[in-house]
C-alpha positions in Angstrom: 78.0 141.1 60.8 80.2 141.7 63.8 84.0 142.0 63.5 86.7 142.5 66.1 89.9 144.2 65.5 93.2 142.5 66.6 93.5 145.0 69.5 90.1 144.3 70.9 90.7 140.5 70.8 94.0 141.0 72.5 92.4 143.1 75.2 89.6 140.6 75.7 92.1 137.8 76.2 94.2 139.9 78.6 91.2 140.4 80.8 90.4 136.7 81.2 92.8 135.1 83.8 94.6 132.0 82.7 93.2 128.7 84.2 95.8 127.0 86.2 95.5 123.9 88.3 98.6 124.4 90.4 98.1 123.3 94.0 97.9 126.0 96.7 100.0 125.8 99.8 98.8 123.0 102.1 96.4 121.6 99.5 96.4 117.8 98.8 98.6 117.4 101.9 97.8 113.7 102.3 98.3 112.9 98.6 101.6 114.8 98.4 103.0 113.4 101.6 101.9 109.8 101.0 103.2 109.7 97.4 106.4 111.4 98.4 107.1 108.7 101.0 106.0 106.0 98.5 108.3 107.4 95.7 111.2 107.6 98.2 110.6 103.9 99.2 110.7 102.9 95.5 114.1 104.6 95.1 115.4 103.1 98.3 114.3 99.6 97.3 115.7 100.0 93.8 112.4 99.1 92.2 112.3 99.0 88.4 110.2 102.0 87.4 107.5 100.5 85.2 103.7 100.6 85.6 103.3 96.9 86.7 105.9 97.0 89.4 104.8 100.4 90.7 101.2 99.2 90.9 102.2 96.1 92.8 104.4 98.2 95.2 101.7 100.8 95.9 99.1 98.1 96.7 101.6 96.5 99.1 102.5 100.0 100.5 98.8 100.7 101.1 98.3 97.6 103.2 100.2 99.3 106.0 98.4 102.7 105.6 96.3 103.9 108.4 93.8 106.8 108.8 93.8 109.4 106.1 96.5 107.6 104.1 94.3 104.5 104.0 91.4 106.7 102.7 93.7 108.0 100.0 94.6 104.5 99.0 90.9 103.7 98.8 90.2 106.7 96.6 92.9 105.6 94.1 91.8 102.0 94.1 94.8 100.5 95.9 92.7 98.8 98.6 90.7 95.6 98.2 87.4 97.2 99.0 87.8 100.2 96.6 84.9 101.0 94.3 87.0 102.7 91.6 90.5 102.0 90.2 92.6 105.0 89.1 95.8 103.5 90.4 97.3 103.8 86.9 96.9 107.6 87.2 99.6 107.3 89.9 101.8 104.4 88.6 102.2 105.7 85.0 103.5 109.2 85.9 105.7 107.8 88.7 107.3 105.5 86.2 108.3 108.6 84.3 109.5 110.3 87.6 106.8 113.1 87.4 106.8 115.2 90.6 104.2 114.1 93.2 102.7 117.5 93.2 101.8 117.3 89.5 100.4 113.8 90.0 98.1 115.1 92.8 97.0 118.0 90.6 95.8 115.5 88.0 94.2 113.3 90.6 92.3 116.3 91.9 90.7 116.7 88.5 89.7 113.0 88.5 88.4 113.0 92.1 88.3 116.2 94.2 87.9 114.2 97.4 91.6 113.2 97.2 92.7 116.8 97.8 90.2 117.3 100.6 92.0 114.8 102.8 93.9 116.5 105.6 96.0 115.1 108.5 94.6 115.5 112.0 96.4 118.1 114.0 98.8 116.5 116.4 98.5 117.3 120.1 101.6 118.2 122.2 101.1 115.7 125.0 103.8 117.3 127.1 101.9 120.6 127.5 98.2 119.9 126.7 95.7 119.9 129.6 94.0 116.5 129.2 91.1 117.7 131.3 90.2 120.3 128.7 90.2 117.9 125.8 86.9 116.3 124.6 86.4 112.6 125.2 86.5 112.1 121.4 90.1 113.5 121.4 91.1 111.3 124.3 89.8 108.3 122.5 91.7 109.4 119.4 95.0 109.5 121.4 94.4 105.9 122.6 93.4 104.8 119.1 96.5 106.3 117.6 98.5 104.2 120.1 96.6 101.1 119.1 95.0 100.9 122.6 91.4 101.0 123.8 89.9 101.8 127.2 87.6 98.9 128.1 85.2 99.8 130.8 85.9 103.5 130.6 82.7 105.4 131.4 83.9 108.8 132.6 86.4 111.3 131.1 88.6 110.8 134.1 88.9 107.1 133.1 90.3 108.0 129.7 92.7 110.5 131.2 93.9 107.9 133.7 94.5 105.4 130.9 96.4 107.9 128.8 98.7 109.0 131.7 99.2 105.3 132.5 100.3 104.5 128.9 102.1 107.7 128.2 105.6 106.5 129.3 105.3 103.6 126.8 104.0 105.6 123.8 105.2 109.1 124.4 108.1 108.9 126.8 109.4 112.4 126.2 105.9 113.8 126.9 105.6 111.7 130.1 109.0 112.9 131.3 108.1 116.6 130.6 104.8 116.2 132.4 106.4 114.8 135.6 108.9 117.7 135.6 106.1 120.3 135.7 
């Protein structure tokens, strides 16, 4: 028979690091940002903090979500085409005013994809050399503006379209570029 003294058990437990699920810096950025904005909108609109009203509000809030935020809504089941529905994992803690970081930690355990979502890096249009960007990045700029480039075949066509639309969508960048 094998027996351990109290000291050896204490030493064995001290060697094993505690398991924590706290989020690291920059982890779950879409989840934390989106839920932070959503929680603030609930407070601003004086919504009654109960599960049903929060679920209704998040579904409505997700209708306007684009890009990575729309993907987050899909993962939690707040879009009409979602395959799973874990929206109650958001609404219930929010009804008790649990911090969004803690909610995202729990969501990470349910579906790790949620915390893998990252926002695309924003380009500084006032200083970036459009000629050095890839066509994919040029298309992304137009897509973010809700525009497309019909008949664009060459990289120069996309650059021309962006510089043409820049005063409308990024006036500060357009002004800075003309001053160079």
